[in-house]
SERO-4910 file (N, C-alpha, C, O; in steps of 0.05 Angstrom, whole numbers):
BEGIN
 pado doro    nc1    nc2    nc3   cac1   cac2   cac3    cc1    cc2    cc3    oc1    oc2    oc3
  Met    A   1068   1190  -1712   1085   1211  -1703   1081   1216  -1674   1059   1216  -1664
  Asp    A   1103   1219  -1659   1102   1225  -1631   1096   1254  -1627   1104   1271  -1642
  Arg    A   1080   1259  -1606   1073   1287  -1599   1098   1302  -1591   1113   1292  -1574
  Pro    A   1103   1326  -1603   1126   1342  -1594   1120   1353  -1566   1097   1355  -1557
  Lys    A   1141   1361  -1552   1138   1374  -1526   1126   1401  -1530   1137   1418  -1543
  Leu    A   1103   1406  -1517   1089   1431  -1518   1082   1440  -1490   1075   1423  -1474
  Arg    A   1085   1466  -1484   1077   1476  -1458   1068   1505  -1461   1080   1520  -1475
  Ile    A   1048   1511  -1447   1038   1539  -1447   1055   1555  -1427   1058   1547  -1404
  Thr    A   1067   1577  -1437   1084   1593  -1420   1072   1620  -1413   1080   1633  -1394
  Ser    A   1053   1629  -1429   1041   1655  -1424   1013   1657  -1434   1004   1641  -1451
  Val    A    999   1676  -1424    972   1684  -1433    973   1713  -1440    985   1729  -1425
  Thr    A    960   1721  -1462    959   1750  -1469    931   1759  -1466    912   1747  -1476
  Ile    A    928   1782  -1452    902   1793  -1445    899   1820  -1459    917   1837  -1456
  Gly    A    878   1825  -1474    873   1850  -1486    861   1870  -1467    845   1862  -1449
  Ala    A    868   1895  -1469    858   1916  -1451    860   1943  -1464    876   1947  -1482
  Pro    A    843   1962  -1455    846   1989  -1466    872   2003  -1457    882   2020  -1472
  Asp    A    882   1995  -1434    907   2006  -1423    923   1983  -1411    920   1976  -1388
  Pro    A    940   1971  -1428    955   1947  -1418    973   1953  -1394    975   1935  -1376
  Gly    A    984   1976  -1392   1001   1982  -1369    986   1983  -1343    995   1972  -1323
  Glu    A    962   1996  -1344    945   1997  -1320    937   1969  -1311    938   1963  -1287
  Leu    A    928   1953  -1330    919   1926  -1322    943   1909  -1313    940   1893  -1294
  Ala    A    966   1911  -1326    989   1896  -1317    998   1905  -1289   1006   1888  -1272
  Arg    A    996   1930  -1283   1003   1939  -1256    984   1928  -1235    992   1920  -1213
  Phe    A    958   1926  -1242    939   1914  -1224    946   1885  -1218    948   1877  -1195
  Tyr    A    951   1869  -1239    957   1841  -1235    985   1838  -1222    989   1819  -1207
  Gly    A   1003   1855  -1229   1030   1854  -1216   1028   1858  -1186   1041   1843  -1171
  Glu    A   1012   1877  -1177   1007   1881  -1148    992   1857  -1136    999   1848  -1114
  Leu    A    972   1848  -1150    955   1826  -1140    972   1801  -1135    970   1789  -1114
  Leu    A    989   1794  -1155   1004   1770  -1154   1033   1773  -1142   1046   1753  -1135
  Gly    A   1042   1797  -1141   1070   1802  -1132   1090   1795  -1154   1113   1787  -1148
  Trp    A   1082   1798  -1179   1100   1793  -1202   1111   1819  -1213   1096   1838  -1217
  Pro    A   1137   1820  -1218   1149   1843  -1231   1142   1844  -1261   1135   1824  -1273
  Gly    A   1145   1868  -1272   1137   1871  -1300   1155   1889  -1317   1171   1905  -1306
  Glu    A   1150   1888  -1343   1162   1906  -1362   1139   1920  -1376   1118   1908  -1383
  Phe    A   1141   1946  -1379   1119   1962  -1390   1128   1979  -1413   1148   1993  -1412
  Glu    A   1113   1977  -1435   1117   1993  -1459   1091   2008  -1465   1072   2004  -1450
  Glu    A   1090   2024  -1486   1067   2040  -1491   1041   2023  -1496   1021   2029  -1484
  Asn    A   1043   2003  -1512   1019   1987  -1519   1021   1958  -1511   1006   1941  -1520
  Trp    A   1039   1952  -1493   1044   1924  -1485   1058   1923  -1458   1074   1941  -1451
  Ala    A   1052   1903  -1443   1066   1899  -1417   1068   1868  -1413   1052   1853  -1423
  Gln    A   1087   1861  -1396   1091   1833  -1390   1098   1830  -1360   1115   1845  -1350
  Leu    A   1085   1811  -1347   1092   1805  -1319   1107   1778  -1319   1100   1759  -1333
  Gln    A   1128   1777  -1302   1143   1752  -1299   1135   1738  -1273   1138   1749  -1252
  Gly    A   1125   1714  -1276   1118   1698  -1253   1140   1678  -1247   1161   1678  -1259
  Pro    A   1135   1661  -1228   1154   1640  -1221   1158   1621  -1244   1140   1615  -1259
  Thr    A   1183   1612  -1248   1189   1594  -1270   1188   1565  -1258   1208   1555  -1249
  Asn    A   1164   1554  -1260   1160   1527  -1249   1153   1507  -1270   1142   1486  -1264
  Gly    A   1159   1513  -1295   1153   1495  -1317   1126   1498  -1329   1120   1485  -1349
  Gly    A   1110   1516  -1319   1083   1521  -1330   1080   1550  -1338   1099   1562  -1349
  Leu    A   1057   1561  -1333   1052   1589  -1340   1072   1607  -1324   1072   1607  -1300
  Ser    A   1088   1622  -1339   1108   1638  -1325   1106   1668  -1332   1119   1684  -1320
  Thr    A   1089   1675  -1352   1085   1704  -1358   1056   1710  -1364   1041   1693  -1375
  Leu    A   1048   1734  -1358   1023   1745  -1367   1030   1769  -1384   1045   1787  -1376
  Asn    A   1019   1770  -1408   1023   1792  -1427    998   1808  -1429    976   1797  -1426
  Phe    A   1000   1833  -1434    978   1851  -1437    983   1868  -1462   1004   1880  -1465
  Glu    A    963   1868  -1481    966   1884  -1505    943   1902  -1508    920   1897  -1499
  Val    A    947   1925  -1522    926   1944  -1526    905   1934  -1546    912   1922  -1566
  Glu    A    880   1938  -1539    857   1932  -1556    843   1959  -1559    828   1967  -1541
  Lys    A    847   1972  -1581    836   1999  -1585    805   2000  -1585    793   2020  -1578
  Ala    A    793   1977  -1594    764   1976  -1595    753   1958  -1572    732   1945  -1575
  Tyr    A    767   1958  -1549    759   1941  -1527    731   1947  -1516    724   1970  -1513
  Ile    A    716   1926  -1511    690   1928  -1499    690   1909  -1475    698   1886  -1477
  Arg    A    682   1920  -1452    681   1903  -1427    663   1879  -1431    641   1882  -1442
  Pro    A    672   1856  -1423    655   1832  -1425    633   1833  -1404    634   1847  -1384
  Thr    A    612   1817  -1409    589   1815  -1391    593   1789  -1375    598   1768  -1386
  Trp    A    589   1791  -1348    590   1768  -1331    564   1767  -1315    558   1786  -1302
  Pro    A    549   1744  -1315    554   1721  -1333    548   1728  -1362    534   1747  -1367
  Ser    A    559   1712  -1380    554   1717  -1408    524   1718  -1415    508   1703  -1403
  Ala    A    518   1735  -1433    490   1738  -1442    489   1741  -1472    507   1753  -1484
  Ala    A    469   1729  -1484    466   1731  -1514    465   1760  -1523    452   1776  -1511
  Gly    A    480   1765  -1544    481   1792  -1556    499   1812  -1542    501   1834  -1550
  Glu    A    512   1803  -1520    530   1820  -1505    559   1812  -1510    564   1790  -1520
  Gln    A    578   1829  -1504    607   1822  -1507    613   1797  -1490    607   1796  -1466
  Gln    A    624   1776  -1502    629   1751  -1489    657   1752  -1475    674   1767  -1483
  Ile    A    660   1736  -1455    685   1732  -1441    703   1716  -1458    696   1694  -1467
  Met    A    727   1725  -1463    746   1711  -1481    766   1694  -1464    778   1675  -1475
  Glu    A    770   1701  -1440    788   1686  -1422    782   1694  -1394    769   1715  -1389
  His    A    792   1678  -1375    792   1687  -1347    814   1671  -1333    821   1649  -1342
  Leu    A    825   1683  -1312    846   1670  -1297    834   1657  -1272    817   1668  -1259
  Asp    A    844   1634  -1265    837   1620  -1240    862   1623  -1222    884   1614  -1229
  Ile    A    858   1634  -1198    880   1640  -1180    875   1626  -1153    855   1632  -1140
  Ala    A    892   1608  -1146    890   1594  -1121    899   1612  -1098    919   1626  -1101
  Val    A    885   1611  -1076    892   1628  -1052    890   1611  -1027    876   1590  -1026
  Asp    A    904   1619  -1007    903   1604   -982    882   1615   -963    873   1600   -945
  Asp    A    873   1639   -967    852   1651   -950    833   1667   -969    840   1689   -977
  Leu    A    810   1656   -975    792   1668   -994    783   1696   -986    784   1714  -1003
  Asp    A    774   1700   -962    765   1726   -953    787   1747   -955    782   1770   -964
  Lys    A    811   1740   -946    833   1758   -947    841   1765   -976    847   1788   -982
  Ala    A    840   1745   -993    847   1750  -1022    826   1768  -1035    834   1785  -1051
  Val    A    801   1764  -1028    780   1782  -1039    785   1811  -1030    784   1829  -1046
  Ala    A    791   1815  -1005    796   1842   -994    820   1854  -1007    820   1877  -1014
  Trp    A    841   1838  -1011    866   1847  -1024    860   1856  -1053    868   1878  -1061
  Ala    A    845   1840  -1068    838   1846  -1096    821   1872  -1097    825   1889  -1114
  Glu    A    802   1874  -1079    785   1898  -1079    801   1923  -1072    796   1944  -1084
  Gly    A    820   1920  -1054    837   1943  -1047    854   1953  -1071    863   1976  -1071
  Leu    A    859   1935  -1090    875   1942  -1113    858   1952  -1137    869   1960  -1157
  Gly    A    831   1950  -1134    814   1960  -1155    795   1940  -1168    780   1947  -1186
  Ala    A    796   1915  -1159    778   1895  -1169    751   1898  -1155    748   1911  -1134
  Thr    A    730   1887  -1168    704   1887  -1155    693   1858  -1154    699   1842  -1172
  Leu    A    678   1853  -1134    666   1827  -1131    642   1826  -1149    624   1843  -1148
  Ala    A    641   1805  -1167    619   1803  -1186    593   1797  -1170    593   1784  -1149
  Glu    A    571   1807  -1181    545   1803  -1168    538   1773  -1169    528   1762  -1149
  His    A    542   1760  -1191    536   1732  -1194    559   1714  -1184    581   1716  -1195
  Gln    A    554   1698  -1164    574   1680  -1153    563   1651  -1154    546   1644  -1139
  Pro    A    573   1635  -1174    561   1608  -1178    570   1586  -1159    558   1565  -1158
  Gln    A    592   1591  -1144    602   1570  -1126    609   1581  -1099    616   1604  -1096
  Lys    A    606   1564  -1078    612   1574  -1051    642   1577  -1045    649   1594  -1029
  Thr    A    659   1561  -1058    688   1562  -1052    704   1578  -1072    728   1577  -1073
  Val    A    690   1592  -1090    702   1609  -1111    690   1636  -1110    666   1639  -1105
  Arg    A    707   1657  -1113    697   1684  -1116    704   1695  -1143    727   1696  -1150
  Val    A    683   1702  -1159    688   1714  -1185    692   1744  -1180    675   1757  -1168
  Met    A    714   1754  -1189    721   1782  -1187    723   1794  -1215    726   1779  -1234
  Leu    A    721   1820  -1217    724   1834  -1242    748   1853  -1239    749   1869  -1220
  Asp    A    768   1850  -1257    791   1868  -1256    783   1896  -1265    760   1899  -1274
  Pro    A    801   1915  -1264    794   1943  -1271    784   1946  -1300    769   1965  -1306
  Ala    A    791   1928  -1318    782   1929  -1346    756   1912  -1350    746   1911  -1372
  Gly    A    747   1899  -1329    722   1883  -1331    726   1854  -1336    706   1839  -1337
  His    A    751   1844  -1340    755   1816  -1344    748   1801  -1317    758   1810  -1296
  Pro    A    733   1780  -1319    729   1764  -1294    754   1748  -1288    768   1739  -1307
  Phe    A    759   1743  -1263    780   1724  -1254    769   1711  -1229    753   1723  -1214
  Cys    A    778   1687  -1224    767   1671  -1202    788   1667  -1181    811   1659  -1187
  Leu    A    781   1673  -1156    797   1666  -1133    785   1641  -1121    761   1640  -1116
  Phe    A    801   1621  -1116    790   1597  -1104    809   1586  -1082    833   1589  -1083
  Ala    A    796   1575  -1061    811   1564  -1038    827   1540  -1047    815   1520  -1056
  Asp    A    853   1541  -1044    871   1519  -1051    875   1503  -1026    894   1507  -1011
  Glu    A    858   1483  -1022    860   1467   -998    875   1441  -1002    878   1425   -984
***
């Protein structure tokens, strides 16, 4: 059997307040969004790959621990975001409510924590 055409078009992120988190990522990335009570969606560029980020309510949400630790809430996903100026991107993200994680495992990557505690990585796209 030949493999059917498959492509990932979106990622869904759980959060205690999906609208708040979607607004953060919408500002960070410059993506417009749709917001409902327990769900939100951001529309990214349609380039044949990931084109939407979805956010849904998780009523029993627990912030993940970074780096992961035994017996603690584990990270279920994280976003990798290419940037042209790493220092400027970190400052932009912090200005929107992200925090720089204490543990930084690589020199050319900055692990950030979004307002709900999800880690995301900014990396220099050279």
